[in-house]
TIDO-945824 format. One record per residue (C-alpha): x, y, z; chain; residue number from 1. Coordinates in steps of 0.001 Angstrom, whole numbers. Last residue first. Layout:
BEGIN
SITE; X; Y; Z; A; NUM;
...
This chain:
BEGIN
SITE; 89079; 88581; 110530; A; 318;
SITE; 89169; 89558; 107414; A; 317;
SITE; 84950; 91104; 106882; A; 316;
SITE; 83654; 91806; 103604; A; 315;
SITE; 81057; 93992; 103844; A; 314;
SITE; 78539; 94514; 101053; A; 313;
SITE; 77509; 97757; 101001; A; 312;
SITE; 76347; 98016; 96692; A; 311;
SITE; 76814; 94633; 95769; A; 310;
SITE; 79563; 92255; 95140; A; 309;
SITE; 79827; 89229; 93723; A; 308;
SITE; 81154; 86799; 95045; A; 307;
SITE; 84546; 83845; 95083; A; 306;
SITE; 86757; 82098; 97207; A; 305;
SITE; 89631; 80227; 96082; A; 304;
SITE; 89603; 77622; 93497; A; 303;
SITE; 90777; 79686; 90333; A; 302;
SITE; 91561; 78722; 86832; A; 301;
SITE; 88455; 76587; 86142; A; 300;
SITE; 86633; 78265; 88869; A; 299;
SITE; 87051; 82206; 86833; A; 298;
SITE; 84830; 80608; 83022; A; 297;
SITE; 82539; 78698; 85621; A; 296;
SITE; 82108; 81916; 87502; A; 295;
SITE; 81390; 84135; 85074; A; 294;
SITE; 79545; 81957; 82847; A; 293;
SITE; 76876; 81618; 85793; A; 292;
SITE; 77056; 85262; 86770; A; 291;
SITE; 76018; 86215; 83346; A; 290;
SITE; 73066; 87898; 84456; A; 289;
SITE; 74493; 91382; 85343; A; 288;
SITE; 77796; 91285; 82960; A; 287;
SITE; 76185; 93645; 79963; A; 286;
SITE; 74627; 95915; 82116; A; 285;
SITE; 77870; 96292; 84246; A; 284;
SITE; 79429; 95413; 87277; A; 283;
SITE; 82297; 97178; 88394; A; 282;
SITE; 82800; 94616; 91298; A; 281;
SITE; 83746; 91084; 91767; A; 280;
SITE; 85385; 89988; 94687; A; 279;
SITE; 88100; 87274; 95170; A; 278;
SITE; 88863; 85535; 98369; A; 277;
SITE; 92283; 83793; 99843; A; 276;
SITE; 95010; 85134; 96572; A; 275;
SITE; 97181; 83146; 95091; A; 274;
SITE; 98959; 85563; 92174; A; 273;
SITE; 98773; 83185; 90237; A; 272;
SITE; 95362; 81954; 90548; A; 271;
SITE; 93351; 85152; 91482; A; 270;
SITE; 95304; 86528; 88032; A; 269;
SITE; 94204; 83414; 85999; A; 268;
SITE; 90397; 83620; 87341; A; 267;
SITE; 90362; 87639; 86338; A; 266;
SITE; 91553; 86632; 82992; A; 265;
SITE; 88923; 84293; 82156; A; 264;
SITE; 86493; 86377; 83779; A; 263;
SITE; 87056; 89236; 80962; A; 262;
SITE; 89686; 92327; 81768; A; 261;
SITE; 88804; 95018; 80816; A; 260;
SITE; 89797; 98135; 78597; A; 259;
SITE; 91766; 97215; 75114; A; 258;
SITE; 88675; 94239; 75857; A; 257;
SITE; 85843; 96469; 75504; A; 256;
SITE; 87637; 97927; 72161; A; 255;
SITE; 87179; 95370; 70611; A; 254;
SITE; 86319; 91726; 72120; A; 253;
SITE; 84298; 90013; 74459; A; 252;
SITE; 84716; 86788; 74730; A; 251;
SITE; 84073; 86259; 78364; A; 250;
SITE; 81833; 89259; 79367; A; 249;
SITE; 82922; 92476; 80283; A; 248;
SITE; 82908; 94837; 83297; A; 247;
SITE; 83753; 92472; 86163; A; 246;
SITE; 86490; 94620; 88315; A; 245;
SITE; 88751; 92454; 90629; A; 244;
SITE; 88766; 93457; 94358; A; 243;
SITE; 91232; 90626; 95738; A; 242;
SITE; 91171; 89839; 99232; A; 241;
SITE; 93514; 88168; 101896; A; 240;
SITE; 96165; 88322; 98964; A; 239;
SITE; 99210; 86582; 98434; A; 238;
SITE; 100713; 87702; 95692; A; 237;
SITE; 97960; 91211; 94830; A; 236;
SITE; 100504; 93610; 93331; A; 235;
SITE; 102780; 90727; 91943; A; 234;
SITE; 99706; 89485; 89320; A; 233;
SITE; 99000; 93053; 88454; A; 232;
SITE; 102528; 93727; 87411; A; 231;
SITE; 102551; 90950; 85189; A; 230;
SITE; 101223; 92075; 81917; A; 229;
SITE; 97667; 92457; 80956; A; 228;
SITE; 94762; 92835; 83186; A; 227;
SITE; 92398; 95172; 80486; A; 226;
SITE; 92364; 97366; 83061; A; 225;
SITE; 89788; 98704; 85890; A; 224;
SITE; 90691; 99447; 89397; A; 223;
SITE; 92634; 96073; 90113; A; 222;
SITE; 92122; 96915; 94800; A; 221;
SITE; 93792; 94792; 96906; A; 220;
SITE; 93653; 94075; 100442; A; 219;
SITE; 96062; 92828; 102494; A; 218;
SITE; 95866; 92075; 105980; A; 217;
SITE; 98660; 92324; 109186; A; 216;
SITE; 97441; 94672; 110275; A; 215;
SITE; 97386; 97212; 106971; A; 214;
SITE; 98364; 96660; 103386; A; 213;
SITE; 96613; 97902; 101152; A; 212;
SITE; 97675; 97264; 97405; A; 211;
SITE; 96029; 99322; 94597; A; 210;
SITE; 96131; 99438; 90765; A; 209;
SITE; 96786; 102778; 88882; A; 208;
SITE; 95769; 104051; 85873; A; 207;
SITE; 96641; 106214; 83103; A; 206;
SITE; 93903; 106387; 80235; A; 205;
SITE; 94385; 104828; 76269; A; 204;
SITE; 93083; 101902; 76810; A; 203;
SITE; 92719; 100480; 80629; A; 202;
SITE; 96698; 98987; 81606; A; 201;
SITE; 97916; 99242; 85454; A; 200;
SITE; 100417; 100949; 87008; A; 199;
SITE; 101454; 99771; 89639; A; 198;
SITE; 101047; 101496; 93437; A; 197;
SITE; 100905; 100136; 97326; A; 196;
SITE; 99982; 101393; 100295; A; 195;
SITE; 101106; 100663; 104242; A; 194;
SITE; 100011; 100060; 106894; A; 193;
SITE; 100337; 100692; 110842; A; 192;
SITE; 102048; 103470; 110728; A; 191;
SITE; 101507; 105401; 108228; A; 190;
SITE; 103302; 104486; 105673; A; 189;
SITE; 102372; 105937; 101059; A; 188;
SITE; 103598; 105048; 97555; A; 187;
SITE; 105695; 101797; 97932; A; 186;
SITE; 105657; 100321; 94427; A; 185;
SITE; 104581; 97122; 92093; A; 184;
SITE; 106256; 96428; 89012; A; 183;
SITE; 104946; 98153; 84934; A; 182;
SITE; 105742; 101357; 87905; A; 181;
SITE; 103157; 104057; 88420; A; 180;
SITE; 104318; 108175; 88083; A; 179;
SITE; 101846; 108796; 91273; A; 178;
SITE; 100698; 112186; 91032; A; 177;
SITE; 100149; 113365; 94799; A; 176;
SITE; 97077; 115845; 96265; A; 175;
SITE; 97086; 117199; 99879; A; 174;
SITE; 94367; 118453; 101089; A; 173;
SITE; 94227; 120899; 104004; A; 172;
SITE; 92457; 121064; 106783; A; 171;
SITE; 90252; 123191; 109532; A; 170;
SITE; 90876; 125778; 106225; A; 169;
SITE; 92734; 129578; 106688; A; 168;
SITE; 93240; 130671; 103933; A; 167;
SITE; 97204; 130007; 103890; A; 166;
SITE; 97693; 126885; 102395; A; 165;
SITE; 95261; 126522; 99351; A; 164;
SITE; 93272; 123263; 99610; A; 163;
SITE; 90431; 123043; 101747; A; 162;
SITE; 90305; 127108; 102217; A; 161;
SITE; 89674; 126352; 98694; A; 160;
SITE; 86265; 125780; 98766; A; 159;
SITE; 85087; 128741; 97173; A; 158;
SITE; 86947; 127831; 94031; A; 157;
SITE; 84264; 125243; 93523; A; 156;
SITE; 85181; 124745; 89614; A; 155;
SITE; 88459; 125945; 90459; A; 154;
SITE; 89934; 128998; 88307; A; 153;
SITE; 91693; 130725; 90829; A; 152;
SITE; 91761; 129339; 94296; A; 151;
SITE; 91961; 125737; 92983; A; 150;
SITE; 89325; 123587; 94142; A; 149;
SITE; 88032; 121293; 91539; A; 148;
SITE; 90326; 122234; 89018; A; 147;
SITE; 93138; 122488; 91598; A; 146;
SITE; 92300; 118716; 92558; A; 145;
SITE; 92132; 117219; 89207; A; 144;
SITE; 95787; 119006; 88326; A; 143;
SITE; 97237; 117050; 91365; A; 142;
SITE; 95821; 113862; 90803; A; 141;
SITE; 97010; 114339; 86806; A; 140;
SITE; 94458; 115541; 84737; A; 139;
SITE; 92942; 112785; 81585; A; 138;
SITE; 93234; 112585; 78195; A; 137;
SITE; 96074; 114014; 77070; A; 136;
SITE; 98163; 112790; 79756; A; 135;
SITE; 98116; 112546; 83311; A; 134;
SITE; 99930; 111155; 86326; A; 133;
SITE; 98239; 108449; 88648; A; 132;
SITE; 95879; 108879; 91991; A; 131;
SITE; 96723; 109827; 95676; A; 130;
SITE; 95130; 112238; 98521; A; 129;
SITE; 96813; 112905; 101692; A; 128;
SITE; 93517; 114353; 103731; A; 127;
SITE; 95333; 117106; 106470; A; 126;
SITE; 94439; 117232; 109535; A; 125;
SITE; 91326; 118674; 112144; A; 124;
SITE; 88489; 118106; 109998; A; 123;
SITE; 85661; 120267; 111071; A; 122;
SITE; 82923; 117950; 109970; A; 121;
SITE; 81295; 120283; 107515; A; 120;
SITE; 83701; 120803; 105659; A; 119;
SITE; 83919; 117313; 104878; A; 118;
SITE; 80819; 116829; 103044; A; 117;
SITE; 82133; 119383; 100350; A; 116;
SITE; 84827; 116891; 100173; A; 115;
SITE; 82953; 114122; 100079; A; 114;
SITE; 80350; 115412; 97714; A; 113;
SITE; 83480; 116702; 95280; A; 112;
SITE; 84453; 113932; 95285; A; 111;
SITE; 81157; 111936; 93903; A; 110;
SITE; 82016; 112054; 89938; A; 109;
SITE; 85860; 110498; 90408; A; 108;
SITE; 85701; 106461; 90217; A; 107;
SITE; 82436; 106289; 87117; A; 106;
SITE; 83350; 109787; 85897; A; 105;
SITE; 86589; 108348; 84348; A; 104;
SITE; 89832; 110029; 86540; A; 103;
SITE; 91642; 106528; 87560; A; 102;
SITE; 92841; 104858; 90176; A; 101;
SITE; 91947; 107216; 92917; A; 100;
SITE; 92981; 106864; 96648; A; 99;
SITE; 91916; 109044; 99798; A; 98;
SITE; 94136; 108419; 102647; A; 97;
SITE; 93489; 108510; 106385; A; 96;
SITE; 89910; 108851; 106883; A; 95;
SITE; 88240; 109107; 109913; A; 94;
SITE; 87163; 112577; 109213; A; 93;
SITE; 85317; 111984; 106129; A; 92;
SITE; 83499; 110116; 108442; A; 91;
SITE; 81002; 106520; 108096; A; 90;
SITE; 78215; 105371; 108782; A; 89;
SITE; 77697; 103481; 105794; A; 88;
SITE; 74719; 105161; 104267; A; 87;
SITE; 77400; 108149; 104183; A; 86;
SITE; 79606; 106352; 102023; A; 85;
SITE; 76304; 104992; 100091; A; 84;
SITE; 75559; 108419; 99323; A; 83;
SITE; 79210; 109869; 98821; A; 82;
SITE; 79029; 106889; 96334; A; 81;
SITE; 76455; 107659; 93919; A; 80;
SITE; 78780; 108689; 91122; A; 79;
SITE; 82192; 107263; 91604; A; 78;
SITE; 84367; 107451; 94479; A; 77;
SITE; 87756; 105418; 94188; A; 76;
SITE; 89620; 103669; 97593; A; 75;
SITE; 88849; 105177; 100413; A; 74;
SITE; 91179; 104446; 103239; A; 73;
SITE; 90911; 104706; 106574; A; 72;
SITE; 87373; 104459; 107946; A; 71;
SITE; 86783; 103361; 111866; A; 70;
SITE; 85110; 100374; 113184; A; 69;
SITE; 87625; 98661; 114441; A; 68;
SITE; 90016; 99233; 111005; A; 67;
SITE; 87549; 99695; 107873; A; 66;
SITE; 88803; 99939; 104385; A; 65;
SITE; 86389; 101903; 102431; A; 64;
SITE; 85036; 100802; 98308; A; 63;
SITE; 83952; 103484; 95398; A; 62;
SITE; 83486; 101932; 91834; A; 61;
SITE; 79582; 103343; 90570; A; 60;
SITE; 77045; 103272; 92579; A; 59;
SITE; 74477; 100770; 91417; A; 58;
SITE; 70798; 100941; 89858; A; 57;
SITE; 72262; 98816; 86776; A; 56;
SITE; 70648; 101509; 84621; A; 55;
SITE; 72257; 104245; 85905; A; 54;
SITE; 75619; 103683; 83630; A; 53;
SITE; 79111; 104309; 85217; A; 52;
SITE; 79508; 100970; 86127; A; 51;
SITE; 78800; 99582; 89289; A; 50;
SITE; 79865; 97888; 92586; A; 49;
SITE; 79751; 101004; 94670; A; 48;
SITE; 79855; 101644; 98515; A; 47;
SITE; 81781; 98261; 98841; A; 46;
SITE; 83074; 97353; 102093; A; 45;
SITE; 86446; 96343; 103227; A; 44;
SITE; 86734; 94661; 106534; A; 43;
SITE; 89747; 94977; 109297; A; 42;
SITE; 89189; 94353; 112948; A; 41;
SITE; 86092; 94602; 114738; A; 40;
SITE; 83350; 97050; 113567; A; 39;
SITE; 84242; 95981; 110612; A; 38;
SITE; 80980; 97440; 109223; A; 37;
SITE; 78352; 97921; 110747; A; 36;
SITE; 77978; 101758; 110958; A; 35;
SITE; 74800; 103452; 112086; A; 34;
SITE; 75079; 103640; 115342; A; 33;
SITE; 78655; 104751; 115540; A; 32;
SITE; 77789; 107121; 112619; A; 31;
SITE; 75530; 108496; 115312; A; 30;
SITE; 72151; 109842; 115907; A; 29;
SITE; 71448; 112356; 118348; A; 28;
SITE; 67898; 112050; 119161; A; 27;
SITE; 66763; 113159; 115754; A; 26;
SITE; 64997; 116773; 116772; A; 25;
SITE; 68799; 117042; 118670; A; 24;
SITE; 70721; 116504; 115624; A; 23;
SITE; 69006; 118364; 113241; A; 22;
SITE; 69052; 121638; 115725; A; 21;
SITE; 73181; 120350; 115366; A; 20;
SITE; 72317; 120676; 111344; A; 19;
SITE; 70826; 123650; 111798; A; 18;
SITE; 73634; 125491; 113350; A; 17;
SITE; 76448; 123767; 111145; A; 16;
SITE; 74700; 125283; 108023; A; 15;
SITE; 74670; 128914; 109540; A; 14;
SITE; 78496; 128515; 110703; A; 13;
SITE; 79240; 126899; 107237; A; 12;
SITE; 77339; 129876; 105220; A; 11;
SITE; 79741; 132107; 108082; A; 10;
SITE; 82721; 130820; 107146; A; 9;
SITE; 82194; 130493; 103393; A; 8;
SITE; 81108; 134180; 103093; A; 7;
SITE; 83967; 135430; 104920; A; 6;
SITE; 86928; 133604; 103268; A; 5;
SITE; 85317; 134353; 99756; A; 4;
SITE; 85294; 138388; 101173; A; 3;
SITE; 89085; 137621; 102014; A; 2;
SITE; 89843; 135945; 98465; A; 1;
């Protein structure tokens, strides 16, 4: 253990020196210069607007909540989102909390890459991580983080100092498994924002939808769900922005329908919840190119603002 910590710190120092040299060569390009979303007020940036397919040429699901130019909340970390996170100008050291809807690869695959990046930022405060409980198909949030960074059996146990107390890391991850309920439940409060979750149905996989209330604005992230029940409607009630996943077209049946909600269901939830603005994300090959039909089905039920998300799109809520 001591040898691993020593080696880790040695590598960190070497990497940091190389990184500093690179910054000097680049004229000290800063994240502030790169970042353009949410410089003033609250905004949501879509880091990943796609699903698990690589052919859609999109990063997988991930969303970043900005507050006056500071990255506060990250929701999901699908494949490709770590690169988009860097392109956004955000820093892991800024985050107050990281949320997972569930642990399918297209929602969690870049988590380890983000944590590795944080190692170079010398974050000094704990990083709370919230996600669902586990079952026979999926690990719990606590188990998922431990499987990656645990000191004895973690896949990346050379970074266990960021999870295990007493190993001398600059900060510690604090994973929490949320049981979820059929009605929204407050999970976390931190001064000027509140996080609530509700259990949603995504086949047999434990899944959560999230509500972020921050500085008078309400943002809701559906995650993957078939839309059954009233929990998501309650969670999204009067939301300023509702990001819903458009993974299947209208008329879909079988396993796809048991996992995801078609446009008509998205529209009905948005209407029943009286959301002010709707953004469609998690756009897969089976829905890309069907935007006209999707919009038509949604507009039969919901008359508010609606947009289709692309990677790095920014939605300010001023």
